[in-house]
N, C-alpha and C positions, 0 to 999 in steps of 0.2 A: 504494499500500499505506500503511495507516494507520501513524502512529507510535506505538511501544509505549510505554507509561508506565513510566518507570523507578521503582524503591524507593528510598526515602531511609532509609538504614540508620545509626542513631545509636548511639555508644558514650559514654556520659555517665556520667563517673565525679565522684569527689569534687572534683578538681583541675583538671580538664579536660574537654574534650568533642571528640570526634572524628567527623565526619559522612562518610558514603560515598553518593555517588550510583551506584546499581548497575543495570545493564541487565537485562533480562527473562532473559538466559542468566548472570548474575552477574560481568560485567565490571565493574571501577570505572571509570565514565565521567570521576568527579571526586571530590575530596575536599577536607575543610577541617579544620583544626584550630583549636581556640580554648580560651583559659585561663579560660573561665567554666565552672566545675564546679559541682556542686550547692550547694557550700558557699559560693559567692560570690552565688548568687541569693536576693534578698530577698523577702519578702513573697508567696511562691509565686508569683513570675513566670516560671515556666518556660515556658510558651508563648510570652510574648514575646520571650524570649531565644532560643528555640528558632527563632521565625520570623525574627529578625534574622540568626542564625549560617546558617540555610539560605535566607534570603530571595531570592537569585538563583535557586536551585533550585525554590522554590514558585512563582515568577513565572514560570519558564520550563515548569514541569510542575505546574501547580495541582492536577491530580488525583492527583499522586503519593501512594501511602500511605506511612505512617513505622512503622518498627519501631526502638524504643529498648531499649538494653539497659545494665545497670549500676546504678550507685547511685541513677539517676534512678528505680528501682522500689523504693526504699527506703523506710522511714518518714520520713525526711529528704529524700525527693524529690517528684515530681510527683503520684503515686499509688502507693500499696503494692502490689507484685507477690507474692503469699505465697509462701514457699519449698516446693518440691517436695521430700519426703524421697528419701533415697537408701536402697537402690538404685533408680537412675532410668534407663530407657532413653532413649536421645537422640531417639529418633522420638517420644517423649511430651511432651517439653519445651513444645512450642508449645500443646499442650491447655490449658495452665495460663496462657497469655499473657491479660493483662488490656487492656481497650479504653482508649485514651486519652481523658481527662476533657475533651473538647474538642468546640466546635460548628464549628471552622473546620478541623479536621485531623483526618484518618482514619489509625487504626492501633493498634497494640499495644505494650505493656511487656512484655518478656521476664521471667518469675520467675527468682527465685534458687533454689539448692539447699540441702539441709540435710543433716546426716549427725551422727556421733559421730566423733570425731577420735581420735587415738592415744591420748589418755589417758582416753577414755570420755566427756568432755564434750561438749556440743553444739558443731557447727561449722556455718558457713556459707559459701556463695560467691554472689557476685552479678556477674556480668558475664562471669566465666570459663567459666561453662556454654556462653555463646555461642561463645568462642573454640575449646572442645573440639569444638562441634558442628561448627565450621568445619575443625578439623584432621581429624576422622573423615571429613568430605566429601572433603577434599584427598587424604587416605589411606585408602581404604576397608580395612575389615577391621582396622584398627589397633588393637594391644593392647599394653599396657604401662602406663608410670607417665607421666603428664604433670606437669611442673613449671613454675609461672608464678610468675616473680619479681616483687616489687613491694613496697611498704610493707607488705603483708601476703602472703607469700608462700605458695601452693597447692602441694599435693601429691596429684594426684588418681591413683586406680586405675580404669583402663579395660579392661574387658572385654567383648568381644563386644557392641559398641556400646552399652554399659551404663556408667554410672558408678557403681561399686561403692561408693566412698568417697572421703574426702579428710580432708585435715589442714591445717591454717593455723598458720603462724610469724609472729611480731610483728617478724622481723629489720630489714626497712627502715625502720620507723619507730622501733624502738629504737637502730638506728644513727644515725638524725638526731636523736635527743633526746640520745644520749651526746656528740654532737659539739657540739651547741647549748646544752645546758642541765645540763651536769654538769663537774666538776672536768676530767675527761680531755680535754674538748675545748679547754681554755685554752692548751694547748701547740701546738694545731694551728695552721700557717701556711699561706701560699699558695705556699711554694717548692716546685720540682719535686719530684715523688714518686718514689722509687727503684722500679724496675720489680721488685724482689724484696720489697716491703713487704708487698704482700697474701699472698704466698706464705709469708713469715713469719708472718703471722697464722695462716693456715690450720695451719701446724705447731703454733704454739703452741696451738691449739684441741684438740690430741691430747694436751696434757701434763696433769699432775696438779693436783688443786686445784678442777677444776670451771669453770664458765664467769664466775661473779662475781670468782674469784680472777684468772682469765686477763684480764679485762678491764682489770683495775688495771695489769698489766704495761705497758698502753700508756702509762701516766702515768710509771712507774718507768723505764721504757726512754727515754724522752723526756727525763726528768731526768738519766739517766746518760749522755746523749749516745749512746746506742745506736741511738736512732731520730732522724731530723731532724723537723721542724717539720712538712714536706711529706709524710712518711711515717705519720704516726700514723692519718690517717683510713682509709687503705687497709689499714693493719695491723688496726684495729679491725674493719673489713669482712671481714678473712680470718678474725678469731677468731669472730666471729657467724654467717658464712656456713659456717664448718667445723664448728661445732657444730651446726648445723641439719643439715647433711650427716650427720653422725655419728648423729644422732636418728633419720633416716627410713631409715638403713642398717640399723639394728638392728630395725627393723620390716620389713625385706624389700622396701622401696620400690627398691631398686637392683639386684634380680635381674634385671629386664627392661630394656630398652632405655629410658633416660629421654628423652622428648621435651619439650626444652626451648623454651618460645614466649617470644620477645622479640628485640629487635634493639639494645637499649641496653647501656650499660656494666654493668649489673647482669646482665643476661642472661650476657655473656661471662666476668663473674667465675663465676658458677654454673657455666659451662661448663670454666672452668679446675679449680674446686674438685672438681666431679664426676670429671674426669679423673685428678686427684691421687688419687682412691680407686678407679681402675680401672673406674668405670662406662662402659658404653656410652652414648653422647650423641647425638641428632640435634638440631640448632637449626633452628627454624622461626620466619619473620618475625612479628611480633606483629601489624601491620597486615593482612597477608594472610590470616591465620587469622580475624580478627575480621571482615575483610569477606565471607568465605566463610561465616561461622557466620550473619550476619544475613541473608544471602542464603538460606540453605538453611533457617533458621526462617521467613522470609518466605513462600518457596514453599511450606512446608508449612501456613502460614495462608493459602494462596490469594491473597497480595498482589503477585506476580509475574505479567505477562501470559504466557499460555500455560501456566501452571502453575496447574491447578484445585486446590482443597483437597484434600488427602490424608488 
C-alpha cells in the first residue's frame, strides 16, 4: 500500500514560527517551534528560512504540500493574502487562499479576515481564522464567543459556522510597553509575585477614574509599599485585562459561552478574569486547534491524500 503524503502546516507569526506535520486524517505526526518569526527574516528570504525549519520533513516527504497561516500572509510577509470581509462562512475561507510564490514548494497562504470592531473602526485578524476553523472542526455546531489572547487579543462572534464579526484589543502589547518603557515599570523587580496581585488589578479595573487613572495606581501603590516589586506587573496585567473584559461585557460578548483558545499564562489569566465576572468559559489548547485548522483548510484545498477538493 503506498505511503500517503503528509501535509506541512505552518503557523508563522511576527515573533515565532510553528510547524505541524499532519497525516491524511489530521493526526500530528511531528511538530517544530522556531523563534524566527517574520520580523526576523531579512531580504524577503522566507523560502530559505522555511526550508531550513522544515528541512527534515521536506527531505523525507519531498512532495508534501504546505499551508501557511498567520502574518506570513501580511504585507510584511512572503506574499500578501488579502482580507476576506465578515460575515464570513468558515467553509469559504479556503477559496481566497493565495498560492506560494515558489518554484520549489507547492502550497498556499491562508487569507486573513476584516470586519468593523466595537467602535465601528476597521478591524482585522490574521492567523486566528485558522484556529477558529480548527475549533469548529473539533466541536461541530459550536456557537458563541471565541477569545484569543495575545499581543493583540481577539474577540470573535461565531454563529452557525460563520464568523459574524470581531474586535481587537491592544492589551498584551500595551502591557509590554508599560512594563519596559514607562515610569510604571521602574519599580518592577524579579521578586516572587503575590498570588493576589492579579486579582487586585482586576478589582482596581472596576474603580472610578478610568483606565489611565487606574494604571498610575501601579506606581503609587509601589511607592507606598502597598505592592511589592514582584507584584506590580501582575497588578498591571489585572487592570488591563479587567478593563478589556468590561468593554466586551458591555457589548454582550459574554452572554454565551466563551471559548478561550490558548494554554499559556495569558490564557489562564483571561480564564480567571472571565470567571470573576461570572462568564461561562471553556479552555481549548492553542496548538491543538491550530493544527486542526490547518488540516481542515488543507483538506478543503485538496492538499490532503484521500481528500478531494470540496
